[in-house]
N, C-alpha and C positions, 0 to 999 in steps of 0.2 A: 233641744234637740240630736246637735252633734253630739253629746255624749252617748246615747244609747245610739250611734252610726247613722242617722240620717241625711241627707244632705240637700242641695238645692241642686234639680238636674232638669233638662230639659228636650227637648226632640227638637228638630227639625231637618225638615227634607232626607228624612228616614236615619237620621242620626243623632243618634244620643248624646248628650253636653252633660257632665259631671263638674261642678263649680267645687265641689270639696268642701269641707268643713272643718273651721277651729275649733279644739274644747275651749273657750271660756267659760269663767263662772260667771254670776251676777257679781260676786264680787270683785274679780278682774276688773268689770267695767267700773266699778261704781268708783274703784280705786284709781283707774283714768282719767276721770273725769273728773272727780275730786285733783288730780295731781296738774289739772290741763289751771286749775281756781274758779271753778264751778264750787256754788256752794247753795244751803238750800236743797240738797239734792231729793227728792221722794221716786219710788223707783213700788211699780206694778208687775206686777205676773202673773197671766192670765193660761189657763191651763184649759184642754177641749174638754168638753161636756157634753152633758144631752141636746143641750140645746145648739151644739154645734153640729149634732147628727142629725139633730130634727131638719136642720138646713144643707149640711151634706152629708150625706145616708155612709160613704164612704170611709168617711172621716174617724170612724169608730175604732181603729186603732189607733186615734191621738187622746182621749179620754182619759183624764189622768194626767196629761203629759203637758208640761209646759212648750207653750208655741206662742207668745205677745211678751216681750217685756215692754214696758213704756218708762223710761226715765225723764223727767222732767227737773230740771235746773236752770239757777241763772248764773249769768256769768258780770261780776262787778265791773265798769267801764267807767275811766276815769276822764 
């Protein structure tokens, strides 16, 4: 989402806070995970779809955009 300029933000007591966003690719994440010794890496990406919009109508702007990256891996320990 950072790649399209969307960043995390929230409002508290009338003040809007923007947390910023760094643009990392999926490969960036996978390379770091593998460099840290994790193996058996599996990666799943989920995009916004009609099911999301049915549950959250204002989420139409996310249809077709990646929203969630799930990475599963194991680290061998001695």
